[in-house]
BALOBA-1460 file (C-alpha; in Angstrom, 3 decimals):
// residues 82
<rec num="1" residu="m" x="79.916" y="117.060" z="237.672"/>
<rec num="2" residu="e" x="83.442" y="115.672" z="237.411"/>
<rec num="3" residu="v" x="85.105" y="113.704" z="240.195"/>
<rec num="4" residu="q" x="88.710" y="112.574" z="240.527"/>
<rec num="5" residu="t" x="89.451" y="108.981" z="241.607"/>
<rec num="6" residu="r" x="92.578" y="106.825" z="241.735"/>
<rec num="7" residu="i" x="91.909" y="105.747" z="238.115"/>
<rec num="8" residu="g" x="91.133" y="109.184" z="236.652"/>
<rec num="9" residu="r" x="88.418" y="111.812" z="236.279"/>
<rec num="10" residu="h" x="84.819" y="110.739" z="235.842"/>
<rec num="11" residu="r" x="81.671" y="112.619" z="234.897"/>
<rec num="12" residu="l" x="78.569" y="111.954" z="236.961"/>
<rec num="13" residu="d" x="75.132" y="112.599" z="235.464"/>
<rec num="14" residu="f" x="74.006" y="114.440" z="238.599"/>
<rec num="15" residu="a" x="75.491" y="114.595" z="242.088"/>
<rec num="16" residu="w" x="75.217" y="115.987" z="245.569"/>
<rec num="17" residu="k" x="78.909" y="116.555" z="246.198"/>
<rec num="18" residu="k" x="78.769" y="117.207" z="249.961"/>
<rec num="19" residu="e" x="76.734" y="114.033" z="250.565"/>
<rec num="20" residu="k" x="78.681" y="112.048" z="247.946"/>
<rec num="21" residu="v" x="75.484" y="110.835" z="246.292"/>
<rec num="22" residu="a" x="75.481" y="110.318" z="242.522"/>
<rec num="23" residu="l" x="72.349" y="109.963" z="240.392"/>
<rec num="24" residu="e" x="73.064" y="108.042" z="237.202"/>
<rec num="25" residu="f" x="70.722" y="107.509" z="234.267"/>
<rec num="26" residu="d" x="70.828" y="104.065" z="232.680"/>
<rec num="27" residu="g" x="69.369" y="103.209" z="229.305"/>
<rec num="28" residu="e" x="69.846" y="101.043" z="226.253"/>
<rec num="29" residu="v" x="71.739" y="103.714" z="224.324"/>
<rec num="30" residu="k" x="74.439" y="103.832" z="226.993"/>
<rec num="31" residu="y" x="75.101" y="100.096" z="226.756"/>
<rec num="32" residu="f" x="74.473" y="99.295" z="223.091"/>
<rec num="33" residu="k" x="74.994" y="102.318" z="220.839"/>
<rec num="34" residu="y" x="78.501" y="103.732" z="221.243"/>
<rec num="35" residu="a" x="80.798" y="100.794" z="221.934"/>
<rec num="36" residu="r" x="80.825" y="97.043" z="222.448"/>
<rec num="37" residu="t" x="78.489" y="96.192" z="225.309"/>
<rec num="38" residu="d" x="81.049" y="94.105" z="227.176"/>
<rec num="39" residu="r" x="83.533" y="96.995" z="227.078"/>
<rec num="40" residu="v" x="80.924" y="99.533" z="228.218"/>
<rec num="41" residu="i" x="79.893" y="97.330" z="231.144"/>
<rec num="42" residu="f" x="83.521" y="96.694" z="232.136"/>
<rec num="43" residu="e" x="84.395" y="100.408" z="232.109"/>
<rec num="44" residu="e" x="81.183" y="101.365" z="233.915"/>
<rec num="45" residu="r" x="81.860" y="98.811" z="236.667"/>
<rec num="46" residu="r" x="85.498" y="99.888" z="236.998"/>
<rec num="47" residu="r" x="84.472" y="103.539" z="237.297"/>
<rec num="48" residu="e" x="81.736" y="102.815" z="239.843"/>
<rec num="49" residu="k" x="84.066" y="100.694" z="242.008"/>
<rec num="50" residu="a" x="86.613" y="103.522" z="242.145"/>
<rec num="51" residu="l" x="83.937" y="106.041" z="243.129"/>
<rec num="52" residu="v" x="82.436" y="103.734" z="245.776"/>
<rec num="53" residu="e" x="85.926" y="103.274" z="247.259"/>
<rec num="54" residu="d" x="85.992" y="107.065" z="247.670"/>
<rec num="55" residu="g" x="82.686" y="107.004" z="249.546"/>
<rec num="56" residu="w" x="80.200" y="107.699" z="246.764"/>
<rec num="57" residu="f" x="76.716" y="106.174" z="246.843"/>
<rec num="58" residu="f" x="74.820" y="105.585" z="243.589"/>
<rec num="59" residu="i" x="71.162" y="105.963" z="242.735"/>
<rec num="60" residu="r" x="70.592" y="104.359" z="239.332"/>
<rec num="61" residu="v" x="67.477" y="105.396" z="237.454"/>
<rec num="62" residu="e" x="65.798" y="104.942" z="234.115"/>
<rec num="63" residu="w" x="63.482" y="107.490" z="232.486"/>
<rec num="64" residu="k" x="60.414" y="105.581" z="233.712"/>
<rec num="65" residu="d" x="61.527" y="106.160" z="237.318"/>
<rec num="66" residu="l" x="61.091" y="109.909" z="236.905"/>
<rec num="67" residu="f" x="57.364" y="109.413" z="236.318"/>
<rec num="68" residu="q" x="56.930" y="107.601" z="239.642"/>
<rec num="69" residu="e" x="57.495" y="110.822" z="241.521"/>
<rec num="70" residu="q" x="56.841" y="109.736" z="245.105"/>
<rec num="71" residu="e" x="58.991" y="106.619" z="244.839"/>
<rec num="72" residu="f" x="61.760" y="108.552" z="243.080"/>
<rec num="73" residu="k" x="61.691" y="111.289" z="245.727"/>
<rec num="74" residu="a" x="61.790" y="108.695" z="248.523"/>
<rec num="75" residu="r" x="64.843" y="106.997" z="246.965"/>
<rec num="76" residu="v" x="66.721" y="110.293" z="246.675"/>
<rec num="77" residu="l" x="65.869" y="111.441" z="250.197"/>
<rec num="78" residu="k" x="66.850" y="108.061" z="251.653"/>
<rec num="79" residu="a" x="70.210" y="108.234" z="249.880"/>
<rec num="80" residu="l" x="70.823" y="111.782" z="251.085"/>
<rec num="81" residu="r" x="70.079" y="110.771" z="254.706"/>
<rec num="82" residu="r" x="72.389" y="107.753" z="254.749"/>
């Protein structure tokens, strides 16, 4: 899903638009494969700050989190109830 902020449009990995909850997958490829790590981290932080200013809440997960189903479900439900 794409979201507009004061600094531009951003793609979220998965989102509940009405609740303004974003689920983002983090992994090594994201931070080390496509660009300099310091640049990736800077841009990621800048993007997240702009979205948080607009009321978005982030759930950050790694692939291993998806295999801990009860904990993962609890995290998502807690975020949706906030």
